[in-house]
C-alpha positions in Angstrom: 0.0 0.0 0.0 1.2 3.6 -0.7 1.8 6.1 1.9 -0.8 8.9 1.7 1.6 11.6 2.8 4.2 10.5 0.1 1.6 10.5 -2.7 0.7 14.1 -1.9 4.4 15.2 -2.4 4.9 13.8 -5.9 4.4 17.1 -7.7 5.1 20.8 -6.9 2.5 22.9 -5.4 1.2 26.0 -7.2 2.7 28.2 -4.4 6.2 26.7 -5.1 5.9 27.3 -8.8 4.8 30.9 -8.3 7.7 31.6 -5.9 10.1 30.2 -8.5 8.6 32.4 -11.2 8.9 35.5 -9.0 12.5 34.8 -8.2 13.3 34.2 -11.9 11.5 37.5 -12.8 13.4 39.4 -10.1 16.7 38.2 -11.6 15.9 38.3 -15.3 14.2 41.7 -15.6 17.1 43.8 -14.3 19.5 41.7 -16.4 17.5 42.4 -19.5 17.4 46.1 -18.7 21.2 46.2 -18.4 21.5 44.3 -21.8 19.1 46.8 -23.5 20.9 49.8 -22.0 24.3 48.5 -23.1 23.0 47.8 -26.6 21.9 51.5 -26.9 25.3 52.6 -25.7 27.1 50.4 -28.2 24.8 51.8 -31.0 25.5 55.4 -29.9 29.2 54.7 -29.8 29.1 53.1 -33.3 27.3 56.1 -34.7 29.8 58.5 -33.1 32.7 56.5 -34.4 31.3 56.5 -37.9 30.9 60.3 -37.7 34.6 60.6 -36.7 35.5 58.3 -39.7 33.5 60.6 -42.0 35.3 63.6 -40.5 38.6 61.9 -41.0 37.8 61.3 -44.6 37.2 65.0 -45.0 40.4 65.9 -43.3 42.3 63.5 -45.6 40.7 65.2 -48.6 41.9 68.6 -47.2 45.4 67.2 -46.8 45.5 66.0 -50.5 44.4 69.4 -51.8 46.9 72.0 -52.9 47.7 74.3 -50.0 46.9 77.4 -52.1 43.4 76.0 -52.9 42.2 75.3 -49.3 40.6 78.7 -48.6 38.0 80.1 -51.0 37.8 83.7 -49.7 41.2 84.7 -51.1 39.7 84.1 -54.6 36.6 86.4 -54.3 37.8 88.3 -57.4 38.2 85.0 -59.4 35.0 82.9 -59.1 36.3 80.2 -61.4 39.3 79.5 -59.2 37.2 79.9 -56.1 35.0 77.0 -57.2 38.0 74.7 -57.3 38.9 75.3 -53.6 38.4 72.8 -50.8 36.4 75.3 -48.8 33.9 75.9 -51.6 33.6 72.1 -52.2 33.0 71.6 -48.5 30.2 74.2 -48.5 28.5 73.3 -51.8 29.4 69.8 -52.9 27.0 67.2 -51.4 29.4 64.3 -52.5 31.9 65.7 -50.0 29.6 67.2 -47.4 27.3 64.2 -46.9 27.6 60.5 -46.5 25.1 57.8 -45.4 26.4 54.9 -43.4 24.1 52.2 -42.1 21.1 54.3 -42.8 22.4 57.3 -40.9 23.1 60.5 -42.8 26.2 62.3 -41.7 26.7 65.9 -43.0 28.9 68.9 -42.6 26.6 71.7 -41.6 27.1 75.2 -42.9 27.6 77.8 -40.2 27.8 81.2 -41.9 29.1 82.8 -38.8 32.2 80.5 -38.7 35.0 80.3 -41.3 35.6 76.7 -42.2 39.1 77.4 -43.5 41.2 80.3 -42.3 44.9 81.0 -43.1 47.1 81.8 -40.1 48.5 85.1 -41.2 51.3 87.2 -39.6 49.5 90.2 -38.0 52.8 92.2 -37.9 53.6 91.6 -41.6 50.6 90.9 -43.8 52.9 90.5 -46.9 54.2 87.3 -45.5 52.4 84.3 -47.1 50.9 82.0 -44.4 52.2 78.5 -44.1 49.4 77.1 -41.9 45.6 76.8 -42.4 43.1 76.3 -39.6 40.2 74.0 -40.6 37.0 73.8 -38.6 33.7 72.1 -39.3 30.8 70.4 -37.6 29.4 67.0 -38.5 25.7 66.6 -37.7 23.7 63.4 -37.6 20.6 61.8 -36.2 21.6 58.6 -34.5 19.6 55.4 -34.1 18.4 56.8 -30.8 16.5 59.5 -32.9 18.5 62.2 -31.1 20.5 64.9 -33.0 24.2 64.7 -32.4 27.1 67.0 -33.5 30.9 66.4 -33.7 33.0 69.5 -33.9 36.3 69.1 -35.7 39.2 71.6 -35.5 42.7 71.1 -36.9 45.6 72.9 -38.5 47.2 72.0 -41.8 50.8 73.2 -42.5 52.2 73.9 -45.9 54.7 71.3 -47.0 57.9 72.8 -48.4 
């Protein structure tokens, strides 16, 4: 004959199952929140890194340009030459100013209040030709988090002798 107390303990009670589910939920929900938050951080970092790669591409284009053709303002009297300058291309040529990577559009934004390219001139002797150019621009993009982001770039390019 079977023991009546033993036959009642063959399965788990509903209370034991509920306690197990609650403990499991208390462990899994915070863990999933951490995973989701870290995924958002990784995506934001990837978007920012791609913006810096895009900026690096622009800087490399500036380095390959003739030094005399970096700044457009010096050719105000010669519009044909002005259109061949790097600064003009950076302001007006969408092939240089924009790039889409993984569905995110990165673009150099025009800020009319700020010179993108400026020669470092000698204030004491304006007849001396500058041998350095300051290049500044801002990359703007809307990340996968649907937030607007900007990346400010400032550098100097020296004339190679």
